[in-house]
C-alpha positions in Angstrom: -26.5 -17.3 5.9 -23.3 -19.5 5.4 -21.6 -18.3 2.3 -21.3 -14.9 4.3 -20.5 -16.8 7.6 -17.6 -17.9 5.3 -16.0 -14.7 3.7 -16.5 -13.1 7.5 -14.4 -15.6 8.8 -11.6 -15.8 5.6 -11.5 -11.9 5.9 -10.9 -12.2 9.9 -8.1 -14.9 9.0 -6.7 -12.7 6.7 -6.7 -10.0 8.8 -5.1 -11.6 11.5 -2.3 -13.1 9.1 -1.4 -9.7 7.8 -1.1 -8.4 11.2 0.8 -11.0 12.2 3.2 -10.6 9.1 3.4 -7.2 9.3 4.5 -7.1 13.3 7.7 -10.0 12.7 8.9 -7.6 9.9 10.3 -4.9 12.5 12.1 -8.1 14.0 15.8 -8.2 13.9 18.5 -10.5 14.1 21.2 -8.6 16.3 24.6 -8.1 15.7 27.1 -10.4 16.5 29.5 -8.6 19.2 33.1 -10.0 19.2 33.6 -10.7 22.7 37.0 -8.7 24.0 40.2 -10.7 25.1 41.0 -10.4 29.0 44.2 -8.9 29.1 45.8 -8.2 32.9 46.4 -4.2 33.6 50.6 -5.6 34.8 51.5 -7.1 31.2 51.2 -4.7 28.3 52.4 -7.1 24.5 51.5 -7.8 21.1 50.7 -10.8 19.8 50.8 -10.7 15.9 50.9 -13.4 13.2 52.6 -13.0 9.8 52.3 -8.9 10.4 48.9 -8.8 11.5 47.2 -8.6 14.8 46.2 -12.0 16.6 42.4 -10.4 16.6 41.9 -9.3 13.0 40.8 -12.4 11.1 37.9 -12.5 14.0 37.5 -8.8 13.1 37.1 -9.1 9.7 34.6 -11.9 10.0 32.6 -9.9 12.6 32.2 -7.1 10.4 31.4 -9.2 7.2 29.1 -11.1 9.1 26.9 -8.3 10.7 27.2 -6.9 7.1 25.4 -10.1 6.2 22.9 -10.3 9.0 22.0 -6.3 7.9 21.2 -7.3 4.2 18.8 -10.6 5.8 17.0 -8.5 8.3 16.2 -5.8 5.6 15.2 -8.6 3.2 13.2 -10.5 5.5 11.5 -6.8 6.1 10.6 -6.6 2.5 9.0 -10.2 1.9 7.1 -10.1 5.6 5.9 -6.4 4.7 4.7 -7.9 1.0 3.4 -10.9 2.4 1.0 -8.6 4.6 0.0 -6.5 2.7 -1.2 -9.2 0.3 -2.6 -10.6 3.5 -4.8 -7.2 3.5 -6.1 -7.4 0.1 -7.5 -10.4 0.7 -9.1 -9.8 3.7 -10.4 -6.9 1.6 -11.6 -8.8 -1.6 -13.5 -11.5 1.0 -15.1 -8.5 3.1 -16.1 -7.3 -0.3 -17.1 -10.0 -1.1 -19.2 -10.5 1.5 -21.4 -7.1 0.9 -22.0 -8.1 -2.1 -23.2 -11.3 -1.4 -25.5 -9.1 1.0 -26.6 -7.0 -1.6 -27.4 -9.6 -4.0 -29.9 -11.4 -1.7 
């Protein structure tokens, strides 16, 4: 009786962990947003440094950083889903051991 309870408890823990990992796999880190520079309506001028707009370096950084976040989000999703499948397989194995234990008694 004690071994069946152990298999049942272990299986339930694996199911909960599998659900947790699958749920977390859909969470994403949001994109970084560049705050626009405030400008007065009556002032119309451009600021350039070495021929490029003053905001161009931060615009380029935001694009690159958001690309990095997309890569990170995809890797996180894949790793968490793989972990979730592993937990579900472990739960299946635990429940199968429970059934085999019951049949052999």
